[in-house]
C-alpha positions, 0 to 999 in steps of 0.5 A: 360416405362408408368405406364400401361406397368409397371403394365403389366410387374409386372403381367407377372413377378408374373405369371412367378414366379407362373409357376416356383414355380408350375414347382418345385412343379410338381413331387416334390417327383417323386424320393425317397431320395438319399444317401446325402438326407437320410443323411440330413434327419437323421441328422435333426431328430427333436427328438434329442437335439442340441448336438445330432444333432451336433454329427450326423452332425460331424459324417456324414456331416462334410464337410458341414456347419450345418446351412441347417441341423439345418433349416431342423430340425426345419422345421420337428419340425413344420410339422412332421418328414416325408421325403415326407415333406422335399422337401417342404422346398427346394421348398420354398428356390428355389421359393424365389430364382426365385423372387430375381434373377429377382429382381437382373436383375431389380436392375441392369437395370430397363427395361423389360429384367428382365422378360427374366431373370426371365423366364430363371431361372424359367424353369431352369432344374438345379434350379428345380432339386436342389429345389427338393433335400433335400440338401443345394443347393437351400438354397445356391442359395437363400442366394446368390441371396439375397447377390447379390441383396443387394450388388447391392442396396448398390452399386447403391445407393449413400446415402447407406441406413442403412437398405440395408447395414444391410441386405447386411451384414446379408445375406452375413454372411448367404450365406457364412455360407451355403457353403464356396464356396459362398465366391467366391461371396465375392472375386468377389465383392472385385475384382470388387470394386477394378477394379472400384476404379482403372478405375473410381477412386471411393472411396469405404472406406464404403465398406471396413468397411462393409466387415470387419464387414462381415468377423468378423461375419462370422469367429465368427459363423464358426470358428470351421468349418473353422479350421476343413476344412483346416485341410484336405489334401484330400476331399470327392470328386475326381478330376472333371476336366473332367466335367469342361473341358466338357463345363465348366459344362454347359451341367449339368447346362442346362440339355444336351450337346446340351443345355449346349453348346448352352448357353455357345457359346451364352454367349461367343459370346455375351461377345466378341461382347459387350466387350467394354460395360463391361468397362463402368461406367454405368453398373455392367456387369463386376461384373457378368463376374468376378463372372463367371470367379472366380467361375471356377478359385478359386476352380481350383487353390485351387485344384492344391495347396491343394486338388480337391474340385470342383463340379458343385452344389457347384457353383449353384450361377453361374446361376445368372450372366448367366441368368442376362448377356444373356438378357442384352447382347442380348439387347445391339444388335442394330439390332432388327431382330437379337435381336428378333431371338436370343430371340426366338431361346433361348426361343424355345430351352429352352422350348423344353428341359424343356418339355423333362426333365420334361415330359420324366423324368427318375428315377435315385434314389433308388426306396425304396417306390416302393419296400416297397409297394410290400413287405408290401402286405405280412404279414411278419413283419421282414426285414433283410437289407443289405444296406452297411455301411450307412444302418442306414440312410436307416433304419431311412428313412424306419421307417419314410416314409408314416406316420411311417407305417413301424415303427412296423416292425423288422429290422435286419442287414444282417451282424448281422444275429444272429438268424433265424426268421421264415419268412423274407424279405431281402432288399438290396441296391447297385449301383453295377450291380454285387452285389448279394442280399443274406442272411447270416448265414442261410441255412434253408429258401427257396426263394419264391418271389423277386422284383428288382427295381432301386438300390433296391432289395427284396427277400422273404424267408420262413422257410423250 
């Protein structure tokens, strides 16, 4: 590759990243916060002390490490406590992930196919979705990308620079501290190094010291969390084996059954067709394949031995080896017509699906803002809320949206309706279609207005 081509590829790479970042930014607050996001927003209140934040986290988000909520807390300290700003943090994590997914591909093989890897990542509906959600999954993708990138740098560099080793240790500890499922990456790296040691008789004693350092550091910072988690006989999720068997989550990863099975069939076809090159010393394809296999195998085995824990978003990092392997394995095809046809078909189908998912997007989360925009038109400053056992999360959210414009309103729990205000709005949240939004302990009011949006309903009652 001459210097002009190299410069052009860099420009294309940056342009693809910019487009990918804009795609995440576009419609970033298209939907209101969902229950899990409201939980993170509540835990990360910047006005709380660290001990108060820890108490909240242990109360409502104890299955997840606290790292993301702490980062979110200090983000709010900087920009202000507003749910509309929260997703800009995850946008940042998702955007930086796109950069390093491309760099992982380039680190593996320095040809222009890293552009295709970057392109597929930048228009990934799954990455866009979780970069627009106030939960730790975009951070998990970022730290996983950094972990894998520096793993390859250390592995491919015979001199093993101290700076690369330091970054590898640091981002490994951070990665495992974001979500314990990322330990799958750790086991994949160990398995792959053991494979290369057996097949090629390569000495990896230095890696042994590195991993001992990583494990000691990880357990030092997360010992309480680890001991707490292994004490559970059950997990917050029910068994998700049905969705695992339905295309190994590929329909979820790629936005539809058609796209999911297209990617799955293409990946399996390319792996089988190029199976011999996975045993070559000159590439690390076996590492990426190992990561894909263990991302399913380890959670499934743990679910059989102890309790089901599997869910697609917990292994969001599996997109990295998928996006890296597909372009490289296509490149291994010697017939240029087949190679170009596969790339054209993959890009065309992915762009078409991307267009439908973005520009034909359907709201799936509770429409609080739409409902509140309607109710605030009346001069009624009392809200009776019926939002279930997690009403404190919604109450906190409502108070802080739109620069605290609802903070002056009085909120009363429907179950604690001990007095009868003259006039009030009853606001209900439920995903149950048979749920009835009705006030409790009052018979002196008449219903004069109502509005029903997705999962949220509001009714105006005036005193007789």
